[in-house]
C-alpha positions in Angstrom: 9.3 159.4 -77.4 10.7 162.8 -76.4 12.3 164.4 -79.4 14.1 167.5 -78.0 14.2 170.6 -80.2 17.2 172.7 -79.1 16.3 176.4 -79.3 19.1 178.5 -77.8 17.6 181.9 -77.6 20.6 183.9 -76.4 23.1 182.2 -78.6 21.0 182.2 -81.8 21.4 178.5 -82.6 18.0 178.8 -84.2 18.9 181.5 -86.6 17.2 183.8 -89.0 19.7 182.9 -91.8 19.3 179.1 -91.5 15.7 178.8 -90.3 13.9 182.1 -91.0 13.6 182.6 -87.3 11.9 185.9 -86.4 10.9 186.0 -82.8 10.3 184.1 -79.5 8.5 184.9 -76.3 8.4 183.0 -73.0 5.9 183.8 -70.2 6.0 182.7 -66.6 3.1 183.5 -64.3 1.7 182.7 -60.8 -1.7 182.2 -62.5 -0.4 179.1 -64.4 1.8 176.2 -63.5 3.5 175.9 -66.8 5.7 178.4 -68.6 4.3 179.2 -72.1 6.4 180.0 -75.2 5.8 181.1 -78.8 8.3 180.7 -81.7 7.7 182.4 -85.1 9.8 181.7 -88.1 9.4 182.6 -91.8 11.2 182.7 -95.1 10.7 183.4 -98.8 10.2 180.6 -101.2 12.1 177.4 -100.3 14.8 179.1 -98.2 13.8 177.4 -94.9 16.2 174.4 -94.3 14.9 171.1 -95.7 12.9 169.3 -93.1 12.9 172.0 -90.5 9.3 172.2 -89.3 8.2 172.5 -85.7 5.0 170.4 -85.2 2.5 169.9 -82.4 3.7 167.0 -80.2 7.4 167.8 -80.6 9.5 168.1 -77.6 11.3 171.4 -77.1 14.3 172.5 -75.0 14.8 176.2 -74.8 18.0 177.5 -73.3 19.2 180.9 -72.3 22.9 181.8 -72.4 23.7 178.2 -73.1 21.9 176.9 -70.0 18.7 174.8 -70.1 15.7 177.1 -69.3 12.4 175.6 -70.5 11.8 171.9 -71.1 8.4 171.1 -72.6 6.2 170.2 -75.5 4.8 172.0 -78.6 1.0 172.2 -78.2 0.1 173.7 -81.5 1.6 174.8 -84.8 0.3 177.1 -87.5 1.3 177.6 -91.2 0.4 180.6 -93.3 1.6 181.5 -96.8 1.0 183.3 -100.1 2.9 183.3 -103.4 5.9 185.1 -101.9 6.2 184.3 -98.2 5.5 181.7 -95.7 5.1 182.0 -91.9 5.1 179.4 -89.2 4.2 179.7 -85.6 4.6 177.1 -82.8 3.2 177.5 -79.3 4.1 175.2 -76.4 4.4 174.9 -72.6 6.9 173.4 -70.2 6.5 169.9 -68.9 4.1 171.2 -66.2 1.5 171.8 -68.9 0.3 168.2 -68.4 -0.1 168.9 -64.7 -2.5 171.7 -65.5 -4.6 169.5 -67.9 -4.6 166.0 -66.6 -6.4 164.2 -63.8 -4.8 162.6 -60.8 -4.6 158.8 -60.8 -7.4 158.3 -58.3 -10.1 155.8 -59.4 -13.4 154.6 -57.9 -13.7 156.9 -54.8 -12.0 159.9 -53.1 -8.6 159.1 -51.8 -7.5 160.4 -48.4 -3.8 161.0 -47.6 -2.8 161.1 -44.0 0.1 162.9 -42.3 1.7 164.1 -45.5 3.8 167.1 -46.3 2.8 169.4 -49.2 6.0 168.5 -51.1 5.3 164.7 -50.7 1.7 165.2 -51.7 2.7 167.0 -54.9 5.5 164.6 -55.7 3.1 161.6 -55.3 0.5 163.2 -57.7 3.2 164.0 -60.3 5.3 160.9 -60.0 4.1 159.3 -63.2 5.0 162.5 -65.1 8.5 162.6 -63.6 8.1 166.1 -62.3 10.5 167.1 -59.5 9.1 169.2 -56.7 11.4 171.7 -54.9 10.4 173.0 -51.5 12.0 176.5 -51.1 9.9 177.3 -48.0 10.7 174.4 -45.7 8.6 175.1 -42.6 5.1 174.1 -43.6 2.7 172.1 -41.4 1.9 168.5 -42.3 -1.6 167.7 -43.6 -3.2 165.4 -41.0 -5.7 164.5 -43.7 -6.1 165.6 -47.4 -8.7 164.3 -49.8 -8.3 164.0 -53.6 -11.5 163.4 -55.6 -11.9 160.9 -58.4 -11.1 162.7 -61.7 -9.9 165.9 -60.0 -7.1 167.6 -62.1 -3.7 167.6 -60.6 -3.3 171.3 -61.0 -6.5 172.0 -59.1 -5.4 169.7 -56.3 -2.0 171.4 -56.0 -3.6 174.9 -56.0 -6.0 173.8 -53.2 -3.2 172.4 -51.2 -0.9 175.4 -51.7 -3.7 177.8 -50.7 -4.2 175.8 -47.5 -0.6 176.4 -46.6 -0.3 179.9 -47.8 2.3 179.3 -50.6 2.5 179.6 -54.4 4.3 177.7 -57.1 6.8 178.7 -59.8 8.1 176.8 -62.8 11.8 176.3 -62.5 12.6 174.8 -66.0 10.0 172.0 -65.7 10.5 171.6 -62.0 7.8 172.9 -59.7 9.1 175.1 -56.8 7.1 175.9 -53.7 7.6 179.5 -52.8 6.3 182.4 -50.7 5.8 185.7 -52.6 8.0 188.6 -51.8 10.6 186.7 -49.9 12.9 186.9 -52.9 14.0 190.5 -53.6 16.1 192.3 -56.1 18.3 195.4 -55.7 17.3 196.4 -59.2 14.9 199.4 -59.0 12.5 199.9 -61.8 12.5 203.6 -62.7 10.7 205.1 -65.6 13.1 207.0 -67.8 16.1 205.1 -66.6 15.6 201.3 -67.1 11.8 201.3 -67.7 11.2 202.0 -71.4 7.4 201.8 -71.3 4.9 201.6 -68.5 1.1 201.2 -68.3 -1.0 201.3 -65.2 -4.6 200.2 -64.7 -7.2 200.1 -62.0 -10.3 197.9 -62.2 -12.9 197.9 -59.5 -15.2 195.5 -61.3 -14.3 192.6 -58.9 -14.1 194.7 -55.8 -16.8 195.2 -53.1 -17.5 197.7 -50.3 -18.7 194.9 -47.9 -17.6 191.3 -47.6 -19.7 189.1 -45.4 -18.8 185.5 -44.7 -20.8 183.2 -42.5 -23.9 181.1 -41.7 -27.2 181.9 -40.1 -28.7 181.9 -36.6 -29.0 184.1 -33.5 -25.5 185.4 -32.6 -23.8 187.8 -30.3 -22.4 190.8 -32.2 -18.8 191.7 -31.6 -16.5 194.4 -33.0 -12.8 194.2 -33.3 -10.0 196.2 -34.9 -7.5 194.2 -37.0 -4.2 195.6 -38.2 -3.4 194.3 -41.7 -0.3 195.5 -43.4 0.0 198.5 -41.1 -3.6 199.7 -41.6 -6.5 199.3 -39.2 -9.6 197.4 -40.4 -12.8 197.2 -38.4 -14.3 193.7 -38.3 -17.9 193.1 -37.3 -18.3 189.5 -36.3 -21.0 187.3 -34.7 -20.5 184.4 -32.3 -22.6 181.3 -31.8 -22.1 178.1 -29.8 -20.9 174.7 -31.0 -23.6 172.3 -29.8 -20.9 169.5 -29.3 -18.3 171.5 -27.4 -20.5 174.3 -25.9 -17.7 176.6 -27.0 -18.2 180.0 -28.5 -17.0 180.3 -32.1 -17.1 182.8 -34.8 -19.8 182.0 -37.3 -20.0 185.2 -39.3 -17.7 188.2 -40.1 -18.0 191.3 -42.1 -15.3 193.7 -43.3 -15.5 196.9 -45.4 -13.3 198.2 -48.2 -13.2 202.0 -47.8 -11.8 202.3 -51.3 -15.3 201.6 -52.7 -17.6 204.6 -52.3 -21.0 203.0 -53.1 -23.0 200.0 -51.9 -21.5 196.8 -53.3 -21.9 193.7 -51.1 -20.5 190.2 -51.5 -22.1 187.5 -49.2 -20.5 184.1 -49.0 -22.1 181.2 -47.1 -19.6 179.0 -45.4 -19.5 176.0 -43.1 -18.3 176.5 -39.6 -14.6 175.9 -39.7 -13.4 177.0 -36.2 -12.9 180.1 -34.2 -11.3 183.0 -36.1 -11.2 181.3 -39.4 -14.2 183.1 -40.9 -12.8 186.5 -40.0 -9.5 185.7 -41.8 -11.3 184.5 -44.9 -13.3 187.7 -45.1 -10.1 189.8 -44.6 -8.3 187.7 -47.2 -11.0 188.2 -49.8 -10.9 191.9 -49.2 -7.1 192.1 -49.4 -6.7 190.0 -52.5 -9.4 191.7 -54.5 -8.2 195.2 -53.5 -4.6 194.2 -54.5 -5.5 192.7 -57.8 -7.5 195.8 -58.8 -4.3 197.7 -59.5 -1.8 196.4 -62.1 1.3 197.9 -63.7 2.9 196.6 -66.9 6.5 197.8 -67.4 8.9 197.0 -70.2 12.7 196.9 -69.6 15.6 196.2 -71.9 17.3 192.8 -71.6 16.2 189.6 -69.7 18.1 190.0 -66.5 18.3 192.1 -63.3 21.3 194.2 -62.5 22.6 191.2 -60.4 22.5 189.1 -63.6 19.5 186.9 -62.6 16.6 186.2 -65.0 13.5 188.1 -64.1 11.1 185.7 -62.5 7.6 185.9 -60.8 7.3 186.2 -57.1 10.2 188.7 -56.6 9.6 191.9 -54.7 10.8 194.9 -56.6 10.6 198.7 -56.2 8.9 200.6 -59.0 8.7 204.4 -59.4 7.1 206.5 -62.1 6.7 210.2 -61.5 4.1 210.5 -64.3 1.8 207.9 -62.6 2.8 209.2 -59.1 4.0 205.7 -58.1 6.9 204.9 -55.9 6.5 201.7 -53.9 7.3 198.0 -53.7 5.4 195.5 -55.8 5.3 191.8 -56.5 6.1 190.5 -60.0 3.2 188.4 -60.9 4.1 187.6 -64.5 7.2 187.8 -66.7 7.3 187.7 -70.5 10.8 187.5 -72.1 10.8 188.5 -75.8 13.4 188.2 -78.5 13.2 189.6 -82.0 15.9 188.9 -84.6 14.7 191.4 -87.2 16.0 195.0 -87.3 19.3 194.0 -85.6 17.7 191.9 -82.8 16.6 192.9 -79.4 15.8 191.5 -76.0 12.9 192.9 -73.9 11.1 191.8 -70.7 7.6 192.8 -69.7 6.8 192.6 -66.0 3.3 192.6 -64.5 3.4 194.2 -61.1 0.8 194.0 -58.3 0.7 195.3 -54.7 1.9 192.8 -52.2 -1.5 192.3 -50.5 -2.8 190.8 -53.8 -0.9 187.7 -52.7 -1.9 187.6 -49.1 -2.8 184.2 -47.8 -4.6 182.8 -44.8 -1.2 181.8 -43.4 0.3 185.2 -43.9 -2.6 187.1 -42.3 -2.6 184.7 -39.3 1.2 184.9 -38.7 2.4 187.8 -36.6 6.0 187.1 -37.6 5.1 187.7 -41.3 3.2 190.9 -40.6 -0.2 189.3 -40.1 -3.3 190.4 -38.3 -3.2 192.0 -34.9 -6.5 192.0 -32.9 -7.9 194.6 -30.6 -11.4 194.1 -29.2 -13.7 197.1 -29.5 
């Protein structure tokens, strides 16, 4: 059933001479579970080896430096030709592509798991796909209860569960690893003019707001507090009400501002009451992530590896400096694209997408003093 197609990218087993191979690219991202890859091959006349055609549905094993790297499937193939040339393209994803697309095996009604770890929950959902889950964090709280709805896609369930525990996932060659962003670092410094060949920076305020208000309705007591987030002070205006069952005060609304937006832009989110302090953290998280994701840098470096010899991967904290863009700070790698082109002598390139660390803040990180979370001072 699984017909592996060996494509050794750093050892040229799929060669230009024998197969008309032109280029390959492999992309890994926090935004997707599965690694994506594209293979392009072409030749004149009938020079392509007899029977060598990559087709949708084929299995593919990509290796780097002789070591297995990406195991997956070809999703689509394309053929284009004229009287003199022909060109073929194949696109695919790692084995985790099916996790993104397919529904969990839950039928009839929502299924509720009890007292289960995140790793065990993910392993249970992916068991029939033979996907191994690796926990690289190790100190996550157990879910007392977790519900999976009928027809809900596995990828959506996993994202929801990871968000609840403040972690992310990375594709490790078809295995799904649970990670925290920024805990892995590299001593390789990205410096324009030294190892950075090309850089592009962009700022987009289209999804950013001056005010974030979370909460319900009712007559509340207004409170003001100062929260320290990432070393900066943030004023939070919150409102308290009383739980009719426990007669305890709880936060039912919170509002925070983003001083980086100089005009009136308000985002209001209605929420259910979820316990004291939770709404404030949600408002802060929305502000932090949107502000962080509004700034992006794309840099291109030679080769596929860091100075330490490791493959560039998402989630790693790296220092980037570019005098022309007046940038010198630490960023998180959110996406990596490795490229190989065999024409004009061949070359390896890597494109890194960098975002500020607070783009990947989570409820858990904001609420955890040991991880630089929120400090509170009543005003």
